[in-house]
N, C-alpha and C positions, 0 to 999 in steps of 0.2 A: 672745591665744595666737598662736603662730606658725602660719601657713598652710602646708598641704602642697602648695598649688598652685605649679607651676613658672612663674616669670615669664619674659618674653622677655629676651634678652641686652641688657645696657645699651648705650646708643648710644656709638659711637666718635666723639668730638668734642673740641674744645678745652675742657677743664674750666673752669667759671666760678668759679674760686677767689675767696676773699674774704680780707681781712686777718684773721690769727689771732694774731699776736704782734707786739709793738712792741719795738724796741731803744730804751730810754729812758735818755738820758745827761743827768744833772743837770736833769731835768724836761723835756727836749726830746726828741721822738721823732726819733731819728737814722736809723732804718731800720724797714722793715716786712717781715715774712714773711707771704706769702699761703699759703692752703691751704684744706682742707675738713675739717670735723669733724661726726661724727654721734654722738648719745647715744640709746640705746634704753632704754626702761623694761622692767620685768619681764615685761610682756605683749608685748614686741616692738615696741611703737609708738614712732615717732620722737618724742622729747621735745625734742630740740634739733638743729638743723642749721645749719651755716655753710658757705658756699661751695656746691660741687657734689657731692652725695653719690650721685648716680645715674649719672654719666658712667662709661664704661669706664676702668679703670686697672689697672696691674699691682701686686698686693700684695706682690710680691717675697717675702722670707722670712717675712713675716707669715702666709703661707698654709701654712707648714710643719705647724702642728698639724692642719690638714685633711688634708694628705698623709699624716701619721702615722696618722690615723683610718682612711684608706683602706687603708693597709697592714695595720693590725690587723684590719680587716674581711676582708681577703684572707688572713688566717691568720698574720700575724706574731706570734710568741708572746712578744715582749719585754714587760717591765714594769719599773717602777722607773727606776733611773738610765739603763739602756740604752735604754728607750723614750723617756725625755726627750732623750737624745742623738740619737735618730732624728728628733726634731723640732727639732734645734738649729741655731743659727748660732754655733758654738762658738769660743772664743777661742784655741784651740791650746795648752791646758795639757796636762800629762802625763795627767791623768785622761781627757781627751777622746781622746787618742791610744790609751790603754789600752782605753777603751770601744769605740772603733771597731775596733781589732784583735780584741776579743772577739766583736763581732757578726760580723765576717768569719770568725773561727774557727768559730763556731756554724754558719755557712753552708758551711764547708769551703772557704773562699776566702782570698785574700791581697790585700794592697794593690794588686798588679798587676791585679786584676780591676776595680778602681774606674775609672770613666770620667769623673769630675769633673775640672775643670781644675786642674793643679798650681799651688800658691800658697804664700806664706809665711804663718805664723800671723797671725791677725787681731789678737791682743793686741799693742799696740805694744812693750811690754817684752820679751815673748817673741820678737817679730819682730826687734827690735834684737839680741837675743842670737844668733839664728840668723845674722843678717848678719855679726856680728863673728866668728862661728865658721866662716863660709864655707859654711854649709849651704844647699843649693839648695832651690827650691820643691818641694813634693811634694803628691801627691793626698791623703795622710793629713793634712797640715797645713791644707789648704784648709777653710774653716769649715763646709762642707756635707758633709764626709766621713762623718759619722754617718748622715745621711739617705741617702747613696748606699750605704753598707754595708747599711742596713736595706732599701733597694730591692732590692739583690742577694739578700739573705736571703729576701725575699718571693718573688722570682722562683724561687729554688732550691726553695723549699717547694712552689710551684705547678707546677714543671716547665716554667717559661717560659724562653726563651732569655736568655742573660746578656750577650752582646756588644752587643746593640742595645737594652738596657733603657731608654735615653734617647730612643728614637724615639717620637714622639707616637702612632704607630699600634701600639706595643707593648701587649700585654694589661695590663701593669702601669700604664702611663700612661693607658690607656683606663679602667681601674678608678679611678684617681685622679681623672680628669676627671668621672666619674660622681658621685663623692662630693663634689667641689667644687660641682657643680650641685645635688646633694641638700641640702648644708648651707647654701649661700648662698641657695638658693631661686630661682635664676635660671640661664638658659643662659649658657654661656661666650661672650664676645664675640670674642675673638681668642686664638690660641695663639702664643707666642713662645718664646724660649730665655732662661733665667735665666743669671746670671753663671757659675754652676757647670756649666752645660751641660744641666740638666734642663728639661723643658717647663715653661712659665710660662703660667698661665691668667688671662685678663683678666676681672674681674668689676667690681662697683661697690663703693664704700666702704660703702654701706648693706649690701650682700650680705656683705662681709667681717665686719662687726659682727654680722650675723645668724648667720653660721657660728660665730663665737666663742661667742655666747650659746647656740646649740644644743649645743655641746660641753660647756659648763659646767653646763647644766641636765639633761644626760642621766642616765638611771637608773644607779645603781651597778653596776659590772661590765660595762657596755657598752663598746665600743671607744672611744667619745667620752670616757666617764668615766675609762677607763684612761689615756688620753693626758693629760687634764687633771690627774689625780692625780699622774702621773709628773712632769709639768713643774712643778707647784706644789711637790711634795716635793723635787725635785732641780733647783731653779731654776738653780744654777750649772752643771749639766750641759747645760742647754738654752741656755746663754750663756757665762758666765764669772764668776769670783769678783769681778771689778771692774766688772761691767757694770750699767748702770742698770736694765735690764729685770729682772735677778735681784733687785736691791735693791727694786724696785717690788713684786714678788711677796712678798718678805719683809715689806715694810711694811704691806701690805693683806691681811689674812687671807682666804684663799679665792680671791684674784685669780689669774686666768690671764692672762698678758701675753706678747706676742711682737712684736718689732720687725722691720723690714725696711729694706733699703737704699732710698735716695731718700726718706727722711723718712716712713716708714710705721710706724704703731703701732696695735695692736689690744689690747683688754683686756676681760675679762668676769668677772662675779661669779656665784656659784652661784645667785642668784635670777633671773638672766637679764638684769640690767642690763649694758649693754655700750657701749663707746666705740670709735671708730675715727678715726684721724687720718692725713691726708696733707699733708705740707708741700711746697708747690709747688717750692721750690728744693732740696729734699732735705736741708735743714739739721737736724742732730741738735740743735743748740742751741735750736731752736724745737720740735722733736718732743717732747722730754721735758716742758717746762713746759706745753705745750698739752695733752698727754695727761693730765698730772696735774690740770690745771684742769678738763678734761672729766670726769674721775672725781669731782672735788669737786662739780661741777655735778650729777652723777648721785647724789650723796648720800654719797660716801665722806668720812669725817672729814678735814677739811683739815689737822688736826694731824699725821696720819699721812703727809702728803704734803709736809711742809716741805722735805725735802732735794731735792725735785724742782721747786722754785719758779722756777728759771731761772738761767742763767749770768750771773755778775757781769760788768759792763763796767768795765774798769780805766782809770785815768788817773794816770800817774805812779806806778804800782804800787799805787794805792789804788782801792777800789770807788767809782765815781761814777755807777753806773747798773746796770740789769739788763734781761735779756730778760723781758718781761712779756706774758702772754696778754691779748688784747683784753678790754675790759669786758663784752662779750656772754658771755664764759666765766666771769664771776663766779658763784659758787654760787647756784643757784635757791632761792627760798623753798620751804619744805616743802610748802606748799599746791600749788605747781606740780608737784612731783614726784609727789604723790598724786592728781593730777587724772586 
């Protein structure tokens, strides 16, 4: 079972990453992606680790489900699609814009109240359309706008100031930091600023996996369960219609998954099994197959993960190889999983 004891903050050090994926071209390893991987069993015990799962790192947007839990605990009344959007790194589709506007409307606010960094939509097709039409970057289009709208709504409900809601000393951010420590089970090592402008808390990869498991195993109706249910039911709202993280949640019943910039992925099942991945060079082409391989190692049916098996390497327009997880990530025997 998960311990309620709070561990010390992870050490800030150069992570001791290990090889986690090979670029295999015609039987020759052409390149290697390094990183770290952790797999937790239903009881929270580490069943597999590669690389350095205890060093301090920034989970980037993979921490958004935890931030959403903190806001719900602070009174955020959203559910369903809008709560999923509050934990989103959205693609910039019309549904995401409409949802963010709706959250702001519920708070009695407008796009002008957002303090995230203006940007173009994350989805490349939508972004190209914006560029052709000469549309400028906007706070609404930036992929974290749903989270920021929810932050503002939480502040309005609690009577907290709005202009400085991104200050780490603000009551909202202090409440989020408290829940980050609660769910990860460890003190925060460092506080930085994420790309969107919100405070970013450094924990360990192990702690991130533990937080995801705590969310998916929470009792029905709790803030954790509400966030998990919202994201699983409305996976495209938490990401986008063409995103691998949404496809992963559709492919594996009950799975909660969230990606983050710089090659971060976390995923957890309702029974507490969880995986977390950090790719050292931030490459998405390694993040997806390594996360899928970790899930297969944890006991997820490999047949449901076929579409996530790795990017093909082309030669003359034909497939001559593939990005493959290292052999250590091959599915474990059943006896190992039940030990």
